[in-house]
C-alpha positions as a Python dict, from the first residue, in 0.01 Angstrom:
ca = {
    (1, 'M'): (0, 0, 0),
    (2, 'C'): (-197, 313, 79),
    (3, 'A'): (-525, 120, 64),
    (4, 'Y'): (-442, -106, 359),
    (5, 'R'): (-206, 123, 554),
    (6, 'A'): (-466, 403, 563),
    (7, 'L'): (-730, 181, 729),
    (8, 'P'): (-791, 280, 1093),
    (9, 'E'): (-772, -83, 1211),
    (10, 'V'): (-426, -112, 1053),
    (11, 'A'): (-293, 231, 1157),
    (12, 'R'): (-409, 167, 1515),
    (13, 'F'): (-100, -41, 1590),
    (14, 'Q'): (144, 147, 1365),
    (15, 'S'): (344, 467, 1405),
    (16, 'W'): (135, 659, 1150),
    (17, 'E'): (-207, 821, 1188),
    (18, 'S'): (-284, 839, 816),
    (19, 'Y'): (-109, 706, 508),
    (20, 'G'): (-123, 857, 163),
    (21, 'L'): (54, 848, -172),
    (22, 'A'): (327, 1087, -56),
    (23, 'D'): (403, 857, 239),
    (24, 'A'): (428, 553, 12),
    (25, 'A'): (649, 740, -237),
    (26, 'E'): (880, 852, 45),
    (27, 'L'): (906, 497, 181),
    (28, 'I'): (985, 351, -161),
    (29, 'A'): (1239, 623, -245),
    (30, 'G'): (1409, 564, 91),
    (31, 'Q'): (1438, 193, 14),
    (32, 'E'): (1606, 265, -317),
    (33, 'R'): (1873, 477, -142),
    (34, 'T'): (1948, 240, 149),
    (35, 'P'): (2161, -76, 136),
    (36, 'S'): (1962, -376, 259),
    (37, 'D'): (2175, -447, 570),
    (38, 'A'): (2268, -88, 665),
    (39, 'T'): (2293, -26, 1039),
    (40, 'G'): (1993, 169, 1164),
    (41, 'S'): (1789, 110, 849),
    (42, 'W'): (1462, -67, 777),
    (43, 'L'): (1429, -298, 476),
    (44, 'Q'): (1063, -305, 374),
    (45, 'L'): (949, -609, 173),
    (46, 'G'): (619, -618, -12),
    (47, 'L'): (388, -915, 39),
    (48, 'T'): (216, -1011, -283),
    (49, 'L'): (-25, -1285, -380),
    (50, 'A'): (145, -1537, -608),
    (51, 'E'): (-158, -1582, -834),
    (52, 'S'): (-228, -1212, -898),
    (53, 'G'): (75, -1012, -786),
    (54, 'E'): (-157, -798, -570),
    (55, 'L'): (26, -619, -287),
    (56, 'V'): (-151, -722, 36),
    (57, 'G'): (101, -624, 302),
    (58, 'D'): (459, -554, 390),
    (59, 'C'): (718, -685, 630),
    (60, 'G'): (995, -470, 773),
    (61, 'I'): (1338, -579, 887),
    (62, 'H'): (1517, -332, 1114),
    (63, 'F'): (1896, -346, 1144),
    (64, 'P'): (1941, -174, 1482),
    (65, 'P'): (2266, 5, 1563),
    (66, 'G'): (2492, -147, 1825),
    (67, 'D'): (2458, -519, 1746),
    (68, 'D'): (2480, -652, 1392),
    (69, 'R'): (2386, -1003, 1511),
    (70, 'Q'): (2018, -913, 1564),
    (71, 'V'): (1727, -780, 1361),
    (72, 'E'): (1380, -660, 1449),
    (73, 'L'): (1072, -761, 1248),
    (74, 'G'): (746, -580, 1185),
    (75, 'I'): (455, -685, 967),
    (76, 'T'): (151, -512, 821),
    (77, 'L'): (-120, -709, 642),
    (78, 'S'): (-440, -591, 480),
    (79, 'P'): (-736, -696, 698),
    (80, 'G'): (-903, -856, 397),
    (81, 'H'): (-615, -1103, 372),
    (82, 'Q'): (-570, -1184, 740),
    (83, 'G'): (-651, -1524, 886),
    (84, 'R'): (-526, -1716, 580),
    (85, 'G'): (-169, -1792, 690),
    (86, 'L'): (-13, -1525, 469),
    (87, 'A'): (156, -1341, 756),
    (88, 'A'): (305, -1666, 888),
    (89, 'E'): (432, -1756, 542),
    (90, 'A'): (586, -1411, 499),
    (91, 'V'): (753, -1407, 840),
    (92, 'E'): (893, -1758, 783),
    (93, 'C'): (1050, -1636, 457),
    (94, 'V'): (1200, -1339, 639),
    (95, 'L'): (1331, -1570, 913),
    (96, 'R'): (1503, -1787, 650),
    (97, 'Y'): (1660, -1472, 505),
    (98, 'A'): (1769, -1338, 847),
    (99, 'F'): (1910, -1664, 980),
    (100, 'D'): (2023, -1855, 671),
    (101, 'S'): (2133, -1574, 437),
    (102, 'L'): (2236, -1296, 677),
    (103, 'G'): (2359, -1527, 955),
    (104, 'K'): (2179, -1336, 1231),
    (105, 'H'): (2178, -1477, 1584),
    (106, 'R'): (1845, -1339, 1709),
    (107, 'V'): (1526, -1199, 1557),
    (108, 'W'): (1287, -1000, 1773),
    (109, 'A'): (955, -821, 1742),
    (110, 'V'): (768, -575, 1962),
    (111, 'V'): (388, -567, 1938),
    (112, 'D'): (119, -364, 2106),
    (113, 'S'): (-24, -575, 2388),
    (114, 'E'): (-373, -523, 2243),
    (115, 'N'): (-269, -663, 1904),
    (116, 'D'): (-378, -1021, 1971),
    (117, 'A'): (-334, -1129, 1609),
    (118, 'A'): (32, -1026, 1600),
    (119, 'A'): (106, -1183, 1940),
    (120, 'C'): (-58, -1510, 1829),
    (121, 'L'): (140, -1503, 1503),
    (122, 'F'): (476, -1478, 1677),
    (123, 'R'): (385, -1743, 1935),
    (124, 'R'): (267, -1978, 1658),
    (125, 'L'): (600, -1932, 1480),
    (126, 'G'): (792, -2038, 1791),
    (127, 'F'): (893, -1696, 1924),
    (128, 'R'): (930, -1670, 2301),
    (129, 'Q'): (765, -1382, 2482),
    (130, 'E'): (1060, -1221, 2658),
    (131, 'A'): (891, -920, 2813),
    (132, 'H'): (563, -741, 2880),
    (133, 'F'): (626, -369, 2917),
    (134, 'V'): (321, -231, 3099),
    (135, 'E'): (214, 125, 3019),
    (136, 'H'): (570, 230, 2939),
    (137, 'V'): (520, 418, 2613),
    (138, 'W'): (311, 724, 2531),
    (139, 'F'): (143, 622, 2204),
    (140, 'K'): (-135, 799, 2019),
    (141, 'G'): (-252, 1000, 2316),
    (142, 'R'): (-239, 735, 2586),
    (143, 'W'): (-4, 507, 2774),
    (144, 'G'): (52, 181, 2591),
    (145, 'S'): (186, -161, 2678),
    (146, 'E'): (400, -378, 2453),
    (147, 'L'): (507, -741, 2427),
    (148, 'M'): (855, -841, 2312),
    (149, 'F'): (907, -1169, 2130),
    (150, 'A'): (1234, -1326, 2016),
    (151, 'L'): (1366, -1630, 1834),
    (152, 'L'): (1728, -1750, 1826),
    (153, 'R'): (1893, -1903, 1519),
    (154, 'R'): (1942, -2227, 1719),
    (155, 'E'): (1569, -2242, 1796),
    (156, 'W'): (1486, -2173, 1431),
    (157, 'A'): (1721, -2453, 1318),
    (158, 'E'): (1573, -2700, 1569),
    (159, 'R'): (1219, -2609, 1463),
    (160, 'S'): (1307, -2639, 1095),
    (161, 'A'): (1472, -2978, 1147),
    (162, 'A'): (1171, -3107, 1342),
    (163, 'R'): (936, -3003, 1059),
    (164, 'R'): (1147, -3195, 804),
    (165, 'T'): (1124, -3522, 997),
}
């Protein structure tokens, strides 16, 4: 986890500047203490390669306070494993969990407007771009812009049914 999270090209779009063993240990310990659907919490899921078990990324599910019908997604993938469909596969698994197991109504994601790969990923998975917040957040020493994407359970079900036919 530290190997990919510490890379400048990964940290660029994340809340951290650097990422070390202590950060990873704190994240893992926090996961062990938090129920998976606790209001206000993040559930962090490791993305591993089936053939080797190598950890190549992680996907976070945020359970925001105020509306238990929605969750927020975030994804981090090692640059060496990008462009192979792994992020799409991981997010689709998380969508199945959010909609089919947890019964959520809406899944949303906020991405830096300069993170073209993440924006393309969510569009490819059928998310709608709901907003473009221009220079609204002070992030890493400068004003940043963000894109908000969302997908409703109904849209997920329609998309899933269309793929089966």
